[in-house]
C-alpha positions in Angstrom: 135.7 137.0 79.8 132.0 137.3 78.9 129.2 137.3 81.3 128.1 133.8 80.2 131.7 132.4 80.7 131.8 134.0 84.2 128.5 132.3 85.2 129.7 128.9 83.9 133.0 129.2 85.8 131.2 130.0 89.0 128.8 127.1 88.5 131.6 124.6 87.9 133.6 125.6 91.0 133.1 123.2 94.0 131.1 124.7 96.8 132.4 124.2 100.3 130.0 123.1 103.0 131.4 123.5 106.5 129.2 120.7 108.0 129.6 117.9 105.4 132.7 118.8 103.3 132.6 120.0 99.7 131.2 118.8 96.4 133.5 116.5 94.5 134.8 117.5 91.1 134.5 114.8 88.4 138.3 114.1 88.5 138.0 113.5 92.3 135.2 110.9 92.2 136.2 107.3 92.8 134.8 103.9 93.5 134.7 102.9 97.2 137.0 99.9 96.4 139.7 102.4 95.3 139.3 104.4 98.5 139.0 101.4 100.8 141.5 98.9 99.5 142.3 98.0 103.1 139.3 99.3 105.1 140.6 98.0 108.5 143.5 100.5 108.2 141.0 103.4 108.4 140.3 104.6 112.0 136.7 105.5 111.1 136.1 101.9 109.8 137.5 100.4 113.0 135.5 102.7 115.2 132.3 101.9 113.3 133.0 98.2 113.6 133.7 98.6 117.3 130.4 100.6 117.7 128.4 97.8 115.9 130.1 95.1 118.1 129.2 97.1 121.2 125.6 97.5 120.2 125.2 93.7 119.4 127.0 92.8 122.7 124.6 95.1 124.6 121.6 93.6 122.9 122.8 90.1 123.8 123.4 91.1 127.4 120.0 92.8 127.6 118.2 89.7 126.2 120.0 87.4 128.6 119.1 89.7 131.6 115.4 89.9 130.5 115.0 86.2 129.9 111.8 84.6 128.8 109.2 87.4 128.9 106.2 85.2 129.8 108.0 83.9 132.9 108.8 87.4 134.0 105.3 88.6 133.5 103.6 85.6 135.2 104.3 86.8 138.8 103.4 90.4 137.9 100.1 89.2 136.4 99.2 87.1 139.5 100.0 90.1 141.8 97.9 92.5 139.7 95.0 90.0 139.7 95.1 89.6 143.5 95.4 93.4 143.9 92.3 94.0 141.7 90.3 91.3 143.5 91.2 92.9 146.9 89.5 96.1 145.7 86.4 94.3 144.5 87.1 94.6 140.8 85.3 91.8 138.9 87.5 89.2 137.4 86.1 89.6 133.9 87.0 93.3 133.9 90.5 92.5 134.9 90.8 90.0 132.0 89.3 92.5 129.7 91.8 95.2 130.7 94.6 92.7 130.1 93.3 91.8 126.7 93.1 95.5 125.8 96.8 96.0 126.9 97.9 93.0 124.8 95.9 94.4 121.8 97.6 97.8 122.2 101.0 96.0 122.2 100.0 94.1 119.1 98.9 97.3 117.4 102.4 98.8 118.2 104.2 96.0 116.4 103.4 97.2 112.8 103.8 100.9 113.8 107.3 100.4 115.3 108.2 98.1 112.5 107.4 100.7 109.8 109.7 103.3 111.5 112.5 100.8 111.9 112.2 99.3 108.5 112.2 102.6 106.6 115.3 103.7 108.5 117.0 100.3 107.9 116.1 100.3 104.2 117.8 103.7 103.8 120.9 102.4 105.6 121.1 99.2 103.4 120.6 101.2 100.2 123.2 103.7 101.3 125.8 101.0 101.9 125.0 99.1 98.7 124.9 102.2 96.5 127.5 104.3 98.4 125.1 107.1 99.1 126.2 109.5 101.9 122.9 111.1 102.8 121.4 108.4 105.0 124.7 108.3 106.9 124.5 111.8 108.2 121.0 113.3 107.8 119.1 113.0 111.1 121.9 112.9 113.6 123.1 109.5 114.8 123.2 107.2 111.7 120.2 109.1 110.2 117.8 107.8 112.9 115.8 111.0 113.1 115.1 111.2 109.3 112.3 108.6 109.5 110.7 110.5 112.4 110.8 113.7 110.3 109.2 111.8 107.4 106.4 110.6 109.8 105.8 114.1 111.0 105.8 115.4 107.4 103.2 112.9 106.4 101.1 113.5 109.5 101.0 117.3 108.8 100.6 117.0 105.0 97.3 118.1 103.4 94.9 115.3 102.5 94.0 115.9 98.8 91.2 114.0 97.1 90.7 114.3 93.4 87.4 115.8 92.3 86.6 112.8 90.1 87.3 110.3 92.9 84.7 108.2 94.7 85.1 110.0 98.1 83.8 107.2 100.3 85.7 104.4 98.7 88.8 106.5 98.4 88.6 107.0 102.2 87.9 103.4 103.1 90.6 101.8 100.9 93.6 102.5 103.2 91.5 101.3 106.1 90.6 98.0 104.4 94.3 97.6 103.6 95.8 98.4 107.1 93.3 96.7 109.4 94.0 93.1 108.2 97.7 94.0 108.3 97.3 94.5 112.0 94.9 91.7 112.8 97.0 89.1 111.0 99.6 89.2 113.7 97.3 87.7 116.4 98.2 84.0 116.0 101.9 84.6 115.1 104.3 83.8 117.9 107.2 86.1 118.8 108.8 83.5 121.0 107.9 80.6 123.3 104.4 81.3 124.7 104.7 84.9 123.5 101.5 85.1 121.4 98.3 87.1 121.4 95.9 84.3 120.3 97.1 80.7 120.1 94.7 79.5 117.4 94.6 75.9 116.3 94.0 77.1 112.7 96.5 79.9 112.9 98.0 79.2 109.5 94.6 79.3 107.8 93.7 82.5 109.7 96.9 84.3 108.6 96.4 83.5 104.9 92.6 84.3 105.0 92.9 87.6 106.9 96.0 88.7 104.9 94.1 88.2 101.6 91.5 90.9 102.5 94.1 93.6 101.9 93.9 92.9 98.2 90.4 94.4 98.2 91.7 97.6 99.6 94.2 97.9 96.9 91.6 97.4 94.2 89.4 99.9 95.9 92.2 102.5 96.0 92.9 102.1 92.3 89.3 102.2 91.2 88.2 105.0 93.5 91.0 107.4 92.5 89.5 108.2 89.1 92.9 107.8 87.6 93.7 105.3 84.8 97.2 104.7 86.0 95.9 104.0 89.6 93.3 101.6 88.2 96.0 99.8 86.2 98.1 99.6 89.3 95.3 98.2 91.3 94.4 95.6 88.7 98.1 94.6 88.3 98.4 94.2 92.1 95.2 92.1 92.3 96.4 89.8 89.6 99.9 89.5 91.1 98.8 88.9 94.7 96.1 86.4 93.8 98.5 84.5 91.5 101.5 84.3 93.9 99.3 83.5 96.9 98.8 80.0 95.4 102.5 78.8 95.4 103.0 80.6 98.7 100.2 78.6 100.3 101.2 75.4 98.6 104.8 75.9 99.9 103.5 75.7 103.5 101.5 72.4 102.9 104.6 70.2 103.1 105.4 71.8 106.5 101.9 71.2 107.7 102.1 67.6 106.5 105.4 67.0 108.4 104.1 68.8 111.5 100.5 67.5 111.5 99.1 70.7 112.8 97.9 74.2 111.6 99.0 75.9 114.8 101.9 78.2 114.1 103.5 78.1 117.6 103.1 74.3 117.6 104.9 74.0 114.2 107.8 76.1 115.6 107.9 74.0 118.8 108.0 70.7 116.9 111.4 71.8 115.4 113.1 71.7 118.8 116.1 69.4 119.3 119.1 68.4 117.1 120.2 65.6 114.8 123.4 64.1 116.1 123.5 66.8 118.8 124.6 69.4 116.2 122.2 69.9 113.3 118.9 71.6 114.3 115.7 69.7 113.5 114.4 72.7 111.5 112.2 72.0 108.5 114.7 73.9 106.3 117.1 71.0 106.7 114.7 68.3 105.6 116.2 66.9 102.4 115.0 68.7 99.2 111.5 69.3 100.5 112.5 71.8 103.1 114.8 73.8 100.8 112.3 73.9 97.9 109.4 74.9 100.2 111.5 77.7 101.7 112.7 79.1 98.4 109.2 79.1 96.9 107.8 80.7 100.0 110.5 83.4 100.0 110.0 84.3 96.4 106.2 84.4 96.6 106.4 86.5 99.8 108.5 89.1 98.0 105.9 89.2 95.3 103.1 89.3 97.8 104.5 92.4 99.4 105.0 94.2 96.1 108.8 94.5 96.6 111.4 94.6 93.9 111.8 92.8 91.6 108.0 92.2 91.8 106.9 95.8 92.3 105.3 96.1 88.9 102.0 97.4 90.5 103.9 100.5 91.7 106.2 100.9 88.7 107.2 104.6 88.8 108.3 104.7 85.2 104.9 103.4 83.9 102.2 104.2 86.5 103.7 107.0 88.6 103.5 104.8 91.8 100.4 102.9 90.8 97.3 102.4 92.9 98.4 104.9 95.6 99.2 107.8 93.1 96.2 109.9 94.2 96.8 109.6 97.9 98.7 111.9 100.2 99.4 112.5 103.9 98.5 109.7 106.4 96.4 107.8 103.8 99.5 107.4 101.7 101.5 106.4 104.8 99.0 103.7 105.7 99.8 101.8 102.4 103.4 101.7 103.3 102.7 100.8 106.9 100.8 97.8 105.6 103.5 96.9 103.1 106.2 96.8 105.8 103.8 95.0 108.2 103.4 92.2 105.6 107.2 92.0 105.1 107.5 91.5 108.9 104.7 88.9 108.8 106.4 87.0 106.0 109.7 86.9 107.9 108.0 85.8 111.1 106.2 83.0 109.3 109.4 81.9 107.6 111.2 81.9 111.0 108.4 79.8 112.5 107.9 77.4 109.6 111.4 76.8 108.4 113.9 78.0 111.1 112.6 76.6 114.3 111.0 79.7 115.7 112.8 80.6 118.9 115.0 77.5 119.0 118.8 78.3 119.0 120.9 77.1 116.1 123.4 75.3 118.4 122.8 73.7 121.8 125.3 75.8 123.7 123.5 79.0 122.5 120.4 78.2 124.5 121.3 80.8 127.2 119.4 83.4 125.1 115.6 83.5 125.4 113.4 82.3 122.6 112.1 85.7 121.6 115.7 86.9 121.0 116.4 84.1 118.6 113.0 84.6 116.9 113.8 88.3 116.5 117.3 87.6 115.2 116.0 85.1 112.5 113.2 87.6 111.5 115.6 90.5 111.1 118.0 88.3 109.0 115.2 87.4 106.7 114.0 91.0 106.5 117.5 92.0 105.5 117.0 89.7 102.4 113.9 91.7 101.4 115.9 95.0 101.6 118.9 93.4 99.9 116.8 92.2 97.0 115.4 95.7 96.3 118.8 97.2 95.7 120.1 94.3 93.7 117.6 92.9 91.2 116.0 94.7 88.2 112.2 94.8 87.9 110.3 92.0 86.1 108.3 92.8 83.1 104.6 92.3 83.8 104.1 89.3 81.5 107.3 87.6 82.6 106.2 88.2 86.2 103.0 86.2 85.6 104.8 83.6 83.5 107.3 82.9 86.3 104.5 82.2 88.7 102.2 80.0 86.6 104.9 78.2 84.6 107.5 77.7 87.3 106.7 78.5 90.9 103.2 76.8 90.9 104.3 73.5 89.3 107.4 73.4 91.6 105.2 73.9 94.7 102.8 71.1 93.6 105.7 68.7 92.9 107.1 69.5 96.3 103.9 68.5 98.0 104.2 65.1 96.3 107.8 64.9 97.4 106.7 65.7 101.0 104.3 62.7 100.8 107.1 60.5 99.6 109.4 61.7 102.4 106.8 61.1 105.1 106.3 57.5 103.7 110.0 56.8 103.8 110.6 58.0 107.4 107.4 56.5 108.8 
């Protein structure tokens, strides 16, 4: 046997790994459906299902024990206020400190969401594509992998191209991420669980969220890279275009509710038709379903998620507007992307699914924030599911779909909402 044949023989032999098994030879590879024709007969499948059921049962029990958070905090707030006054602390300083605490909690929402969403997206993709890595890497269910990624990005060198506009290159991630945090202020997380209950909360969310587009354009232009510039321009065109049907999709809900206050819109959906069907706007005939579908599709496009991720097309633009970013600057773009995914899901839960209202009357033993969170996570799963299911749109078809389909449908739905209001009034 020649030296070359010996090398090829050694390469083709499976390598045993004591931790995770051995590499599969081609004749040993199979589809999961062949291996798991009857998955419930496998002990590992049954133990995994039992573990998931235990986690969900524990979460339900914890939510029931905690109850409504504002009711739990009210006595503690009064006690702290009396304690501060007894030591001569001015009342305005106490209220200022409480506002700072609430702002810190609001700041933690997109940070924690980014860690959780990255881990969850890996898990969803692993199950859809039968990938083993996210199941094992990072100890229990791969939960430490995201932490390791965060540390890697934090310690990574910040590289700025010589031809870049240094100041604009630095400011672009800031302009993107700050609105992504401020936009959560008027969004409720449950009954009376809100940072700023604004009467024009809906207008505030769309206005502040739109500022991030400027940061993306700044990032593309300041990088001194033609692919980054193309990505920034694509993103600007896409976000501005899809913002129109997304906004028009909410107008029928505002017409039915008669208010721009997000928490009030969620509260108006309390109660049940016939004691069974929730009075959620999603169940309003035709108008509710069309508004929700348009808002969902436009929200996927607004967050640059597949199949609308043409501004970050790796095969064409090598990641698009953030190509020339590294370290924490690079991480801030993804933090804002997942923050807007969470925001879209919170808005859909509030506008179309009754906010914190339970789907059935006998499920009212759980607090409103638990139902709000459950609806939000269900909608967020749809965003992750879409990414690993649909192919990417071509850029011209992406724009045609918006201007020739979504926008006319959203405008017709406003007319249908007016007709519905006239019929039920």
